[in-house]
Residue frames as a rotation matrix with the C-alpha (Angstrom) as fourth column:
UNK 1
0.538 0.790 -0.294 159.63
-0.653 0.611 0.448 -34.50
0.533 -0.049 0.845 45.07
UNK 2
-0.404 -0.875 -0.266 162.53
-0.533 0.462 -0.709 -35.91
0.743 -0.145 -0.653 47.03
UNK 3
-0.966 -0.146 0.212 160.90
-0.254 0.413 -0.875 -36.80
0.040 -0.899 -0.436 50.19
UNK 4
-0.111 0.994 -0.015 157.24
-0.888 -0.106 -0.448 -37.40
-0.446 -0.037 0.894 49.06
UNK 5
-0.411 -0.030 0.911 155.86
-0.036 0.999 0.017 -40.72
-0.911 -0.025 -0.412 48.42
UNK 6
-0.168 0.421 0.892 153.80
0.929 0.370 0.001 -39.63
-0.329 0.828 -0.453 45.58
UNK 7
-0.859 -0.083 0.505 153.11
0.318 -0.860 0.400 -36.66
0.401 0.504 0.765 43.30
UNK 8
0.134 0.987 0.084 149.59
0.395 -0.131 0.909 -36.46
0.909 -0.088 -0.408 44.78
UNK 9
0.551 0.079 -0.831 150.90
0.834 -0.040 0.550 -35.97
0.010 -0.996 -0.088 48.17
UNK 10
-0.613 -0.785 -0.086 153.37
0.757 -0.615 0.220 -33.47
-0.226 0.070 0.972 47.07
UNK 11
-0.618 0.406 0.673 150.68
0.212 -0.739 0.640 -31.39
0.757 0.538 0.371 45.41
UNK 12
0.458 0.850 -0.259 148.49
0.570 -0.057 0.820 -31.53
0.683 -0.523 -0.510 48.45
UNK 13
0.130 -0.560 -0.818 151.26
0.927 -0.223 0.300 -30.32
-0.351 -0.798 0.490 50.69
UNK 14
-0.792 -0.488 0.367 152.26
0.608 -0.680 0.408 -27.62
0.051 0.547 0.836 48.15
UNK 15
-0.195 0.810 0.552 148.56
0.414 -0.442 0.795 -26.29
0.889 0.384 -0.249 47.83
UNK 16
0.739 0.412 -0.533 148.20
0.633 -0.153 0.759 -25.96
0.231 -0.898 -0.374 51.69
UNK 17
-0.075 -0.853 -0.516 151.76
0.882 -0.299 0.365 -24.58
-0.466 -0.428 0.775 52.24
UNK 18
-0.683 -0.307 0.663 151.18
0.666 -0.634 0.392 -21.97
0.300 0.709 0.638 49.55
UNK 19
0.344 0.868 0.357 148.01
0.421 -0.483 0.768 -20.60
0.839 -0.114 -0.531 51.08
UNK 20
0.795 -0.036 -0.605 149.63
0.587 -0.205 0.783 -20.21
-0.153 -0.978 -0.142 54.45
UNK 21
-0.276 -0.961 0.031 153.04
0.913 -0.252 0.320 -18.94
-0.299 0.117 0.947 53.13
UNK 22
-0.322 0.130 0.938 151.23
0.593 -0.745 0.307 -16.07
0.738 0.655 0.162 51.31
UNK 23
0.802 0.579 0.145 149.71
0.324 -0.627 0.708 -14.69
0.501 -0.521 -0.691 54.38
UNK 24
0.708 -0.556 -0.436 153.14
0.453 -0.117 0.884 -14.48
-0.542 -0.823 0.169 56.05
UNK 25
-0.125 -0.789 0.601 155.15
0.991 -0.072 0.112 -13.21
-0.046 0.610 0.791 53.10
UNK 26
0.915 0.359 -0.187 155.61
0.365 -0.931 -0.004 -9.54
-0.175 -0.065 -0.982 53.84
UNK 27
0.344 -0.800 0.492 158.33
0.587 -0.226 -0.777 -7.56
0.733 0.556 0.392 52.13
UNK 28
0.517 -0.172 -0.839 160.60
0.813 -0.208 0.544 -5.96
-0.268 -0.963 0.032 54.90
UNK 29
-0.589 -0.768 0.251 162.48
0.797 -0.604 0.020 -3.32
0.136 0.212 0.968 53.08
UNK 30
-0.877 0.178 0.447 161.53
-0.202 -0.979 -0.008 0.22
0.437 -0.097 0.894 54.23
UNK 31
0.205 0.952 -0.226 158.96
0.066 0.217 0.974 -1.27
0.976 -0.215 -0.019 56.70
UNK 32
-0.198 -0.301 0.933 159.08
-0.862 -0.399 -0.312 -0.20
0.466 -0.866 -0.180 60.46
UNK 33
-0.858 -0.166 -0.486 159.30
-0.030 0.961 -0.276 -3.13
0.512 -0.223 -0.829 62.72
UNK 34
-0.751 0.649 0.119 156.34
-0.222 -0.079 -0.972 -1.98
-0.622 -0.756 0.204 64.77
UNK 35
0.096 0.808 -0.582 154.13
-0.939 -0.121 -0.323 -2.05
-0.331 0.577 0.747 61.56
UNK 36
-0.407 -0.310 -0.859 155.66
-0.611 0.792 0.003 -5.42
0.679 0.526 -0.512 60.51
UNK 37
-0.994 0.108 0.003 154.59
0.066 0.629 -0.774 -6.96
-0.086 -0.770 -0.633 63.89
UNK 38
-0.349 0.925 -0.149 151.08
-0.570 -0.337 -0.749 -5.55
-0.743 -0.177 0.645 63.30
UNK 39
0.072 0.336 -0.939 150.88
-0.983 0.184 -0.009 -7.30
0.170 0.924 0.344 59.93
UNK 40
-0.736 -0.410 -0.538 152.21
-0.315 0.912 -0.263 -10.50
0.599 -0.024 -0.800 61.34
UNK 41
-0.841 0.503 0.199 149.64
-0.151 0.135 -0.979 -10.43
-0.520 -0.854 -0.037 64.15
UNK 42
-0.062 0.918 -0.392 146.84
-0.816 -0.273 -0.510 -9.82
-0.575 0.288 0.765 61.74
UNK 43
-0.169 -0.104 -0.980 147.97
-0.813 0.577 0.079 -12.59
0.557 0.810 -0.182 59.36
UNK 44
-0.955 -0.215 -0.202 148.19
-0.059 0.810 -0.584 -15.03
0.289 -0.546 -0.786 62.33
UNK 45
-0.615 0.776 0.139 144.69
-0.327 -0.090 -0.941 -14.06
-0.717 -0.624 0.310 63.50
UNK 46
-0.009 0.586 -0.810 143.30
-0.999 0.025 0.029 -15.02
0.037 0.810 0.585 60.11
UNK 47
-0.319 -0.254 -0.913 144.56
-0.466 0.881 -0.082 -18.52
0.826 0.399 -0.399 60.61
UNK 48
-0.410 0.041 -0.911 144.23
0.708 0.644 -0.289 -19.22
0.575 -0.764 -0.293 64.27
UNK 49
-0.043 0.447 0.893 141.59
-0.284 -0.863 0.418 -16.85
0.958 -0.236 0.164 65.83
UNK 50
-0.933 -0.333 -0.137 141.76
0.055 0.246 -0.968 -16.73
0.356 -0.910 -0.212 69.58
């Protein structure tokens, strides 16, 4: 809670950050780079559809 003015602000940030971070958290071991790029593109499309 170092840089947050209140615990409420911290909680709001963490709840939003957690939702977005989970979309992009892909385990990279034994995953071909082409497949990794496809997964990242699909995750990004969920957040910011073109």
